[in-house]
N, C-alpha and C positions, 0 to 999 in steps of 0.2 A: 504494499499499500504505499503511495506516495505521501509526502509531508503535508501537502495542501488538503488531501482527502482526510488524512488522519486529523487535522486541525479542525476541518469542518464537521467532522463526526463528533469530536470532542465538544465542540461549541453547540452542536445540536443537542448532545446528551445533557449539557449545563443547562440549556433553555428548558428542556423537559422537566429536569429537576427543579428548577425555579418555578415553572408553571404548576408543577405538581404540588410543590410546598405553598404557593399562593392559593390553591384551591382547598388546602387542608389548614384553614385557619384554626381548627380545633386542636391541631397539634402544636403545643406550646414550645417555644424556643427552649426554655429551661429543661423540658423533658428530653429535647433533642440532644442538648448539651450533656445532660446527665446520662444518656444512653449511648451516644455516638461520639461524643467529643467535639461536636461542633454544631452551630446552628445557623438560622438565617443571616444573623449578624456576622457571624464568621465569614459566611460566603459573600456578604456584601463588602466586608472589610478586604477580603482577598481581591475582589473585583477592583475596589478602589486602590489597593496597594499596587495591582499589576498595571492599572492605568497610569498611576504616578511613576512607576518604574519605566514606562514608555514616554514620559515627557507630557502626559495629558493630566492637567491639573483637575483634580477631583476631591472633594471634600468628603468626610465621613458621611455627612447627610446626603450628599449627592450620590455617594455609593449606594447608601440604603434605599433612596428613592429609585435608583435604577434597578435595584434587585426587587424590592417590594412592589414596584409599580405605583407607588404613592408616597406621600410623605410618611416618614416612619410613625410620627405621632398619630397620624389618622389610622394606620395599620393597628397600632397598639390599642387605640380606643375601640376599634372594631373587634379585636380578636384576643387580645392578651387578658388573662385572668390572674387574680392574685396567686402567688405561689405559697405552698405551704411550707411550714418550718423544715420538714423533711427535705422538700425540693430544695430550698435555699441552702441547707447544710451540704447536700450532695453537690450542688452546683459549685460551692466555694472550693470543694476539692478537685472537681473536674476542670473548673476554669484555671486553677493554679497549675494542674497537670498538663493541660492542652494549650492554653493560650499563654499562662505565665511562662511556661519552659520555652514556648515560641519566641516570646518578647525577649527573654534572656539571651537567645542565640542571635537575635536580631541584628 
């Protein structure tokens, strides 16, 4: 498979993941982070970081809007529920393990 086709397939798979997650507002970011080690915010941050690495200026909020398809605060108001104490405790561990260690390598 040539590089262009591989890149196109990867981009299409990413868009399908983004669209799938957009349709699943019932799946909370905190649950994704606790179970998989990443969430929608991670994906939007990776998108922003890749844009910035290519000389495209993009803020955190612009990255989130590109991923969520709307301003992040609007998405949160529509979909986010209050996390339980157990979810929050698990999140602290997973965030440090997945995001904290990544930031330290940074």
